[in-house]
SERO-4910 file (N, C-alpha, C, O; in steps of 0.05 Angstrom, whole numbers):
BEGIN
 pado doro    nc1    nc2    nc3   cac1   cac2   cac3    cc1    cc2    cc3    oc1    oc2    oc3
  Met    A   -379   -195    225   -380   -161    224   -406   -161    204   -410   -178    186
  Ser    A   -426   -138    211   -459   -134    200   -452   -126    171   -430   -117    167
  Ser    A   -464   -129    155   -472   -122    119   -470    -88    125   -485    -73    137
  Arg    A   -442    -82    107   -437    -61    105   -439    -44     76   -447    -57     56
  Arg    A   -434    -22     74   -448    -19     42   -410     -4     27   -406     16     41
  Ile    A   -391     -7      9   -373     -5      2   -372      4    -25   -383     -5    -45
  Leu    A   -356     25    -23   -348     39    -53   -328     30    -61   -310     31    -44
  Ile    A   -319     18    -88   -299      7    -95   -299     23   -124   -316     29   -141
  Ala    A   -264     27   -118   -259     49   -149   -238     33   -158   -225     23   -140
  Asp    A   -231     28   -182   -211     10   -202   -220     18   -229   -242     23   -239
  Asp    A   -190     17   -243   -203     18   -272   -199     -4   -285   -202     -3   -309
  Thr    A   -190    -28   -273   -178    -53   -280   -198    -67   -269   -201    -73   -245
  Glu    A   -216    -72   -292   -233    -89   -290   -238   -114   -268   -257   -118   -252
  Phe    A   -203   -135   -276   -204   -153   -263   -209   -146   -230   -228   -155   -216
  Phe    A   -186   -129   -222   -180   -122   -194   -211   -115   -184   -221   -128   -166
  Arg    A   -226    -89   -198   -257    -84   -187   -272   -103   -182   -284   -103   -161
  Gln    A   -276   -126   -203   -292   -148   -199   -281   -169   -175   -297   -178   -158
  Ser    A   -254   -175   -174   -242   -189   -161   -248   -182   -127   -254   -198   -110
  Phe    A   -246   -145   -123   -253   -140   -102   -281   -145    -94   -292   -157    -76
  Ala    A   -287   -134   -111   -325   -142   -105   -328   -164   -100   -336   -164    -77
  Glu    A   -326   -186   -107   -324   -215   -103   -325   -220    -74   -341   -231    -59
  Thr    A   -297   -204    -70   -287   -214    -41   -313   -197    -13   -316   -207     10
  Phe    A   -322   -180    -20   -329   -161     -3   -366   -177      3   -379   -182     23
  Arg    A   -369   -180    -22   -401   -192    -25   -395   -223    -15   -411   -234     -1
  Gly    A   -380   -233    -20   -372   -266     -5   -374   -260     28   -376   -280     42
  Asp    A   -373   -237     38   -370   -235     63   -403   -217     72   -406   -206     94
  Gly    A   -416   -217     57   -440   -210     53   -446   -177     51   -466   -168     61
  His    A   -426   -160     36   -433   -127     34   -445   -133     10   -449   -150     -7
  Glu    A   -450   -102     20   -456    -88    -15   -444    -77    -26   -424    -67    -15
  Val    A   -446    -73    -52   -414    -62    -68   -426    -46    -86   -441    -56   -102
  Leu    A   -421    -10    -87   -418     -1   -109   -389     -2   -125   -366     -4   -116
  Leu    A   -399      0   -147   -366      4   -165   -368     22   -189   -385     23   -207
  Ala    A   -341     37   -185   -335     59   -196   -308     49   -218   -292     32   -211
  Val    A   -305     67   -250   -292     55   -259   -268     71   -261   -245     64   -268
  Asp    A   -277     96   -252   -246    114   -252   -252    137   -230   -272    137   -216
  Gly    A   -231    156   -228   -235    170   -205   -253    185   -206   -269    183   -187
  Leu    A   -260    208   -230   -283    220   -230   -310    206   -215   -323    214   -195
  Asp    A   -313    180   -234   -337    163   -224   -331    163   -194   -350    174   -184
  Ala    A   -316    157   -176   -321    152   -152   -323    180   -139   -337    180   -118
  Val    A   -316    196   -143   -322    225   -136   -359    225   -144   -376    229   -126
  Gln    A   -364    221   -164   -390    223   -167   -415    200   -151   -439    205   -148
  Gln    A   -406    185   -146   -419    157   -136   -415    162   -100   -431    153    -83
  Phe    A   -391    178    -94   -390    185    -70   -412    205    -57   -422    202    -35
  Arg    A   -419    226    -75   -434    241    -67   -461    245    -72   -477    262    -66
  Arg    A   -463    222    -87   -490    214    -91   -505    190    -70   -528    184    -64
  Ser    A   -486    185    -65   -480    159    -34   -472    154     -8   -476    137      9
  Ala    A   -452    184     -9   -440    182     17   -452    178     45   -437    171     63
  Asp    A   -484    186     49   -496    182     75   -501    151     80   -508    142    102
  Thr    A   -495    130     53   -505    108     60   -478     94     65   -478     74     79
  Leu    A   -458    102     54   -433     86     52   -418     79     80   -423     95     98
  Asp    A   -404     64     84   -395     55    112   -356     51     98   -339     55    115
  Leu    A   -349     46     73   -324     46     69   -321     53     39   -339     52     23
  Val    A   -298     60     34   -286     70     14   -258     50      1   -242     47     20
  Val    A   -249     39    -23   -228     25    -29   -222     34    -49   -234     22    -67
  Leu    A   -210     48    -54   -185     67    -78   -164     51    -95   -150     35    -82
  Asp    A   -160     51   -121   -135     47   -127   -125     74   -134   -141     93   -132
  Leu    A    -98     77   -143    -87    104   -140    -84    113   -174    -86    136   -183
  Leu    A    -81     93   -185    -70    103   -218    -95     96   -231   -103     74   -236
  Met    A   -106    122   -235   -136    116   -249   -142    139   -269   -131    161   -270
  Pro    A   -166    130   -285   -165    161   -307   -177    182   -298   -193    175   -280
  Lys    A   -178    209   -303   -197    225   -298   -191    238   -270   -198    261   -268
  Met    A   -181    227   -250   -179    228   -228   -162    214   -214   -164    190   -217
  Thr    A   -137    225   -192   -123    195   -194   -135    193   -161   -150    211   -152
  Gly    A   -125    169   -144   -137    161   -122   -133    191   -100   -150    201    -86
  Tyr    A   -110    198   -102   -105    217    -93   -121    240    -97   -117    253    -77
  Asp    A   -135    252   -109   -152    274   -120   -178    263   -108   -193    278    -95
  Val    A   -185    237   -110   -210    228    -96   -214    225    -77   -238    222    -70
  Ile    A   -193    225    -58   -185    223    -26   -192    243    -17   -209    244      1
  Arg    A   -177    275    -32   -182    292    -26   -212    312    -18   -221    326      0
  Ala    A   -219    300    -53   -257    316    -56   -265    292    -24   -269    301     -2
  Ile    A   -265    272    -29   -274    259     -2   -277    275     26   -296    284     39
  Arg    A   -248    276     31   -243    298     55   -261    324     60   -273    329     81
  His    A   -262    340     35   -265    373     33   -302    364     34   -316    384     31
  Ser    A   -314    341     36   -350    338     40   -355    329     67   -348    307     76
  Pro    A   -369    347     80   -371    333    114   -379    304    109   -367    286    121
  Ala    A   -395    299     95   -394    266     96   -373    252     99   -371    233    115
  Gly    A   -351    262     84   -329    240     80   -304    248    108   -284    235    111
  Arg    A   -309    270    124   -288    271    142   -275    249    152   -251    247    156
  Arg    A   -299    226    158   -293    208    180   -301    174    167   -306    151    176
  Met    A   -299    187    138   -303    167    120   -280    141    122   -257    150    117
  Pro    A   -280    118    125   -254    103    128   -245     99     96   -259     83     83
  Val    A   -222    112     83   -211    104     55   -195     83     58   -180     83     78
  Leu    A   -193     59     40   -171     43     38   -160     45     20   -178     51      4
  Val    A   -135     43      5   -124     46    -22   -110     16    -23    -99      4     -4
  Ile    A   -113      9    -50    -95    -11    -55    -91    -10    -83   -107    -10   -102
  Ser    A    -62    -10    -80    -46     -4   -113     -9     -8   -111      9     -1    -97
  Glu    A    -13    -23   -132     17    -34   -148     40    -18   -128     57    -31   -116
  Val    A     37     15   -127     55     28   -108     46     41    -77     55     60    -65
  Ala    A     29     25    -71     19     35    -42     46     32    -20     46     46      0
  Asn    A     67     14    -27     78     10      0    112     23     -5    132     17      7
  Gln    A    106     46    -33    131     54    -31    129     83    -15    109     93     -5
  Ala    A    159     96    -13    155    120     18    148    135      4    129    145     17
  Asp    A    149    144    -12    141    174    -24    109    173    -35     96    192    -43
  Thr    A    101    151    -33     73    148    -42     49    147    -14     26    155    -13
  Val    A     68    135      6     61    129     32     55    151     46     38    156     63
  Arg    A     76    169     33     76    197     57     56    215     43     41    229     56
  Arg    A     56    217     12     29    231     -9     -2    217     11    -20    232     21
  Leu    A     -1    188     13    -27    188     23    -42    194     47    -66    197     52
  Val    A    -20    195     62    -23    206     93    -29    231     89    -50    239     98
  Glu    A    -15    248     77    -23    281     66    -50    278     60    -68    287     75
  Ala    A    -55    265     38    -84    264     21   -103    260     45   -124    273     47
  Gly    A    -98    245     60   -125    229     81   -134    206     79   -156    200     89
  Ala    A   -119    191     65   -116    157     64   -118    143     99   -103    150    117
  Asn    A   -135    127    102   -134    108    133   -109     86    129    -93     83    148
  Ala    A   -107     72    108    -98     44    109    -86     47     77    -93     63     59
  His    A    -68     28     76    -58     27     45    -55    -11     48    -53    -25     69
  Leu    A    -56    -19     18    -50    -50     13    -39    -47    -15    -44    -30    -33
  Ala    A    -23    -70    -15    -12    -76    -47    -34    -96    -55    -50   -108    -41
  Lys    A    -30    -96    -91    -56   -104   -102    -51   -133   -104    -65   -148   -119
  Ser    A    -33   -140    -90    -22   -177    -92    -38   -182    -66    -40   -205    -58
  Thr    A    -51   -159    -51    -63   -168    -21    -84   -202    -25    -98   -206    -46
  Ser    A    -83   -216     -9   -100   -240    -23   -126   -230      4   -123   -218     25
  Gly    A   -149   -241     -7   -175   -238     -7   -181   -236     26   -194   -217     35
  Pro    A   -170   -260     47   -171   -257     78   -152   -231     82   -164   -217     98
  Glu    A   -129   -219     76   -117   -192     82   -137   -171     78   -138   -156     97
  Leu    A   -157   -165     56   -161   -144     50   -188   -143     70   -196   -122     81
  Leu    A   -199   -164     71   -226   -161     92   -216   -158    121   -229   -145    136
  Ala    A   -192   -171    129   -181   -153    159   -176   -134    163   -178   -124    185
  Ser    A   -163   -118    133   -155    -97    135   -185    -76    135   -189    -55    148
  Ala    A   -200    -89    118   -229    -68    128   -245    -78    148   -267    -66    147
  Arg    A   -245    -94    164   -262    -98    189   -238    -82    211   -247    -65    226
  Ala    A   -218    -84    211   -205    -59    228   -213    -30    222   -223    -17    241
  Leu    A   -210    -18    198   -222     10    191   -253     10    202   -262     30    212
  Leu    A   -269    -13    199   -300     -7    207   -300    -16    232   -323    -13    240
  Ala    A   -290    -23    245   -287    -22    281   -276      5    290   -277     15    313
  Asp    A   -268     14    272   -248     39    286   -270     68    290   -278     82    272
  Pro    A   -275     69    322   -295     83    327   -289    116    320   -305    134    316
  Arg    A   -265    117    321   -251    145    301   -258    155    273   -256    177    263
  Leu    A   -267    133    263   -275    126    231   -308    134    225   -314    152    209
  Arg    A   -324    121    236   -355    122    231   -363    145    224   -363    167    236
  Pro    A   -372    137    203   -380    163    189   -413    165    203   -429    148    207
  Arg    A   -415    195    210   -444    209    216   -465    190    214   -453    171    204
  Arg    A   -482    185    216   -512    176    212   -528    193    231   -527    200    255
  Gln    A   -543    197    210   -566    219    226   -589    192    226   -593    175    209
  Arg    A   -605    197    255   -619    181    268   -653    186    246   -657    209    238
  Arg    A   -672    165    239   -692    162    224   -719    151    236   -722    137    256
  Ala    A   -733    159    223   -755    140    242   -778    131    221   -776    144    201
  Ser    A   -792    117    221   -809    103    200   -831    121    203   -837    135    222
  Cys    A   -841    118    176   -869    134    172   -887    124    144   -880    106    128
  Asp    A   -905    135    144   -922    125    119   -942    157    115   -964    164    123
  Leu    A   -922    170     98   -935    193     93   -932    192     57   -915    177     47
  Pro    A   -947    207     43   -959    209     17   -933    232      3   -929    253     14
  Val    A   -923    226    -16   -901    247    -22   -906    241    -55   -907    219    -66
  Phe    A   -910    268    -66   -913    276    -98   -883    284   -106   -872    303    -95
  Leu    A   -871    269   -126   -846    276   -133   -851    286   -164   -860    271   -181
  Glu    A   -841    318   -169   -851    327   -193   -823    325   -216   -800    333   -212
  Val    A   -831    314   -237   -803    309   -260   -826    331   -279   -850    328   -280
  Gly    A   -811    350   -291   -817    369   -307   -850    373   -300   -856    384   -279
  Glu    A   -863    367   -314   -894    377   -315   -908    349   -306   -933    351   -307
  Glu    A   -901    333   -300   -917    310   -288   -910    298   -256   -891    310   -247
  Ser    A   -917    285   -245   -921    288   -219   -927    260   -212   -944    248   -224
  Tyr    A   -912    246   -191   -910    219   -184   -923    214   -156   -921    232   -139
  Asp    A   -933    193   -152   -942    188   -116   -916    162   -110   -908    144   -125
  Phe    A   -911    168    -90   -901    159    -74   -899    155    -46   -908    174    -34
  Val    A   -891    136    -31   -892    135     -6   -867    143      9   -845    132      4
  Ala    A   -869    165     30   -845    165     47   -844    141     66   -866    137     76
  Val    A   -823    121     74   -818    101     85   -806    110    112   -818    108    134
  Asp    A   -782    120    109   -772    135    129   -768    164    127   -778    176    108
  Leu    A   -749    181    151   -757    209    151   -735    215    167   -733    199    186
  Ser    A   -716    236    166   -698    249    182   -693    278    176   -703    283    154
  Thr    A   -685    293    185   -672    319    184   -654    322    156   -652    345    145
  Gly    A   -644    302    146   -630    308    121   -648    292     97   -644    300     74
  Gly    A   -668    271    100   -678    270     78   -700    244     86   -703    233    108
  Leu    A   -715    237     57   -729    222     56   -719    190     49   -698    191     36
  Gly    A   -728    167     53   -727    147     47   -761    142     30   -782    146     41
  Val    A   -758    136     10   -793    128    -11   -793    106    -20   -775     89    -23
  Ser    A   -819    106    -27   -822     82    -46   -845     84    -59   -867     91    -50
  Gly    A   -834     75    -90   -862     75   -109   -846     72   -135   -823     63   -134
  His    A   -858     78   -159   -862     68   -183   -849     93   -204   -861    114   -209
  Val    A   -825     85   -212   -812    108   -227   -822    114   -250   -836     97   -262
  Pro    A   -816    140   -262   -827    137   -290   -801    127   -306   -779    121   -296
  Gly    A   -811    126   -337   -799     98   -357   -765    127   -358   -742    121   -368
  Gln    A   -771    150   -349   -739    160   -357   -718    160   -339   -694    164   -344
  Gly    A   -733    152   -306   -718    143   -281   -733    178   -267   -752    192   -274
  Leu    A   -710    180   -242   -715    199   -233   -689    219   -239   -670    209   -250
  Pro    A   -687    242   -232   -666    272   -250   -659    264   -223   -671    251   -206
  Glu    A   -633    279   -223   -612    278   -200   -627    300   -186   -628    293   -162
  Arg    A   -637    322   -188   -658    340   -173   -677    346   -176   -680    351   -200
  Leu    A   -705    350   -160   -728    347   -163   -744    359   -141   -734    364   -119
  Leu    A   -771    364   -147   -781    378   -124   -805    355   -116   -822    344   -130
  Ala    A   -801    353    -85   -820    333    -63   -842    352    -60   -838    376    -65
  Arg    A   -863    344    -53   -883    356    -38   -892    334    -21   -897    311    -29
  Phe    A   -894    348     13   -901    327     25   -910    346     51   -905    370     52
  Gly    A   -926    331     76   -927    342     94   -919    330    116   -932    310    123
  Pro    A   -895    341    131   -885    335    148   -896    333    178   -902    352    192
  Pro    A   -898    309    183   -905    306    218   -901    336    230   -883    351    228
  Gly    A   -929    338    245   -943    360    263   -929    392    254   -920    411    267
  Leu    A   -931    387    219   -924    414    215   -958    431    199   -965    454    194
  Gly    A   -971    401    194   -997    414    191  -1002    421    150  -1022    414    137
  Asp    A   -985    431    143   -992    444    110   -965    422    105   -948    411    119
  Ala    A   -975    422     74   -946    408     53   -935    439     45   -943    462     47
  Leu    A   -910    425     35   -888    436     31   -877    426     -1   -877    402     -7
  Gly    A   -870    444    -15   -852    438    -35   -818    446    -25   -806    467    -18
  Val    A   -810    413    -29   -773    417    -25   -759    407    -45   -764    387    -58
  Thr    A   -739    422    -47   -720    419    -71   -702    392    -63   -692    397    -41
  Val    A   -693    365    -73   -689    345    -64   -669    338    -93   -671    342   -117
  Arg    A   -642    324    -69   -631    310    -91   -626    278    -91   -616    267    -72
  Leu    A   -633    267   -109   -632    236   -107   -603    227   -105   -585    231   -121
  Ala    A   -602    211    -77   -575    199    -66   -571    177    -80   -558    176   -101
  Trp    A   -584    156    -68   -593    131    -78   -613    122    -90   -633    136    -90
  Thr    A   -614     94   -106   -639     85   -110   -631     56   -103   -609     49    -97
  Gly    A   -655     39   -106   -650     14    -97   -661     -5   -123   -668      6   -144
  Pro    A   -662    -30   -121   -678    -49   -145   -701    -53   -141   -706    -56   -117
  Ala    A   -724    -54   -158   -748    -63   -163   -758    -81   -151   -750   -103   -159
  Asp    A   -777    -82   -127   -791    -99   -125   -802   -126   -134   -785   -133   -149
  Glu    A   -817   -140   -133   -833   -161   -146   -857   -146   -161   -867   -158   -181
  Ala    A   -867   -124   -154   -890   -102   -163   -876    -79   -173   -888    -57   -178
  Gly    A   -849    -83   -178   -845    -62   -194   -832    -24   -180   -823     -3   -189
  Ala    A   -840    -36   -156   -840     -2   -137   -812    -11   -129   -804    -34   -122
  Ile    A   -794     20   -134   -768     20   -117   -766     30    -91   -785     38    -77
  Arg    A   -737     28    -84   -736     51    -53   -714     66    -64   -696     55    -77
  Ala    A   -715     89    -60   -704    113    -63   -695    128    -43   -713    131    -26
  Gly    A   -671    141    -37   -668    164    -13   -664    184    -36   -653    182    -57
  Leu    A   -680    210    -21   -668    240    -24   -662    255     -8   -678    257     11
  Glu    A   -644    269     -6   -631    282     10   -645    318      0   -651    326    -22
  Phe    A   -647    328     21   -669    354     29   -639    369     16   -617    362     23
  Ile    A   -643    387     -1   -626    412    -16   -637    436      1   -618    447     13
  Ser    A   -667    450      7   -667    465     18   -690    456     37   -707    442     25
  Leu    A   -697    460     64   -710    449     78   -720    482    101   -703    491    115
  Pro    A   -741    493    102   -749    521    121   -742    503    145   -741    479    148
  Pro    A   -738    526    162   -726    505    194   -756    505    213   -759    492    234
  Arg    A   -775    522    202   -799    507    222   -804    476    215   -813    461    233
  Ala    A   -799    465    188   -798    440    183   -774    422    196   -776    403    211
  Thr    A   -762    428    190   -734    417    202   -732    411    235   -719    393    245
  Leu    A   -749    432    249   -750    433    271   -777    409    275   -777    392    293
  Ala    A   -794    412    259   -819    388    262   -813    367    259   -821    352    276
  Ile    A   -795    354    236   -783    330    234   -764    318    259   -761    294    266
  Ala    A   -755    334    267   -731    335    286   -747    325    310   -738    305    322
  Glu    A   -768    337    317   -783    330    336   -801    299    326   -804    283    344
  Tyr    A   -807    294    311   -826    269    303   -797    259    311   -797    247    333
  Val    A   -779    261    301   -759    233    301   -750    221    334   -747    198    344
  Ala    A   -746    250    344   -735    243    370   -766    231    388   -765    220    410
  Gly    A   -788    235    376   -813    226    393   -823    188    380   -836    170    390
  Ser    A   -810    191    359   -806    162    355   -794    144    358   -801    121    358
  Thr    A   -761    158    365   -737    136    369   -732    143    398   -713    129    406
  Gly    A   -740    157    413   -734    170    443   -708    174    445   -694    163    463
  Met    A   -696    191    425   -665    201    414   -675    230    401   -694    234    387
  Ala    A   -657    246    410   -657    274    396   -647    272    373   -627    257    373
  Glu    A   -654    281    353   -642    281    327   -637    312    324   -652    331    328
  Pro    A   -607    310    312   -591    342    306   -613    357    290   -623    344    272
  Ala    A   -623    382    292   -643    395    274   -617    413    253   -612    437    255
  Glu    A   -603    390    231   -588    401    218   -587    387    193   -590    363    194
  Ala    A   -581    403    165   -585    382    147   -560    363    144   -537    366    153
  Gly    A   -570    346    131   -545    321    123   -559    298    100   -576    306     84
  Gly    A   -553    279    102   -561    253     87   -585    245     80   -602    254     96
  Ala    A   -597    228     56   -615    214     55   -621    195     70   -600    181     72
  Pro    A   -640    184     84   -637    162    100   -644    135     79   -654    134     57
  Arg    A   -636    117     93   -632     84     81   -644     70     92   -644     46     86
***
């Protein structure tokens, strides 16, 4: 199985790290959440880059049931595979509530590493559960990110109708959750100021530059059309001209 990006939510550090080590040992990238609210917040920031969510049920702030419902209410989460691992996952009433909430599979906390990977692989291989991924095209566009009164030079390295993948040096305080990006979509001619949401950030390279995903919050229809045409011309496939998540 190719490398996937997996969100693991469990309030017990032992289980959180144990599950993470199992998935990392199989070549996957892992995000960790320490409670239910943290899981929802991380999902919303990273939904377009995630392939699987692994949840405990009994967590502070939000239960696993509430997390699943929040995921299912998001367009990006309707087909997201959700695997629940809990000490009570095999109880009849728990199973019924999990099905009602929208979980795809459940395991006991005593599950072995190979059993966990086998269940995850089955979910990831199910075509009915594949999260929608927007097609994106490589590019090399200057992007100016405005943080307060400061402007920072970045480069867009990939592009979709849902957002930008950018590279550059982050200011000392980091990038805020929402900011303004100024760039000229290919084929449009003039530059636009577009409100974006920070969807994810990656580690810095040797030169100190980071990769980040920016999701368009508002994008004029003419810009959406111009980007869709650019992606179609670059990939040979039509890109749906609708809003979505940031490329990765």
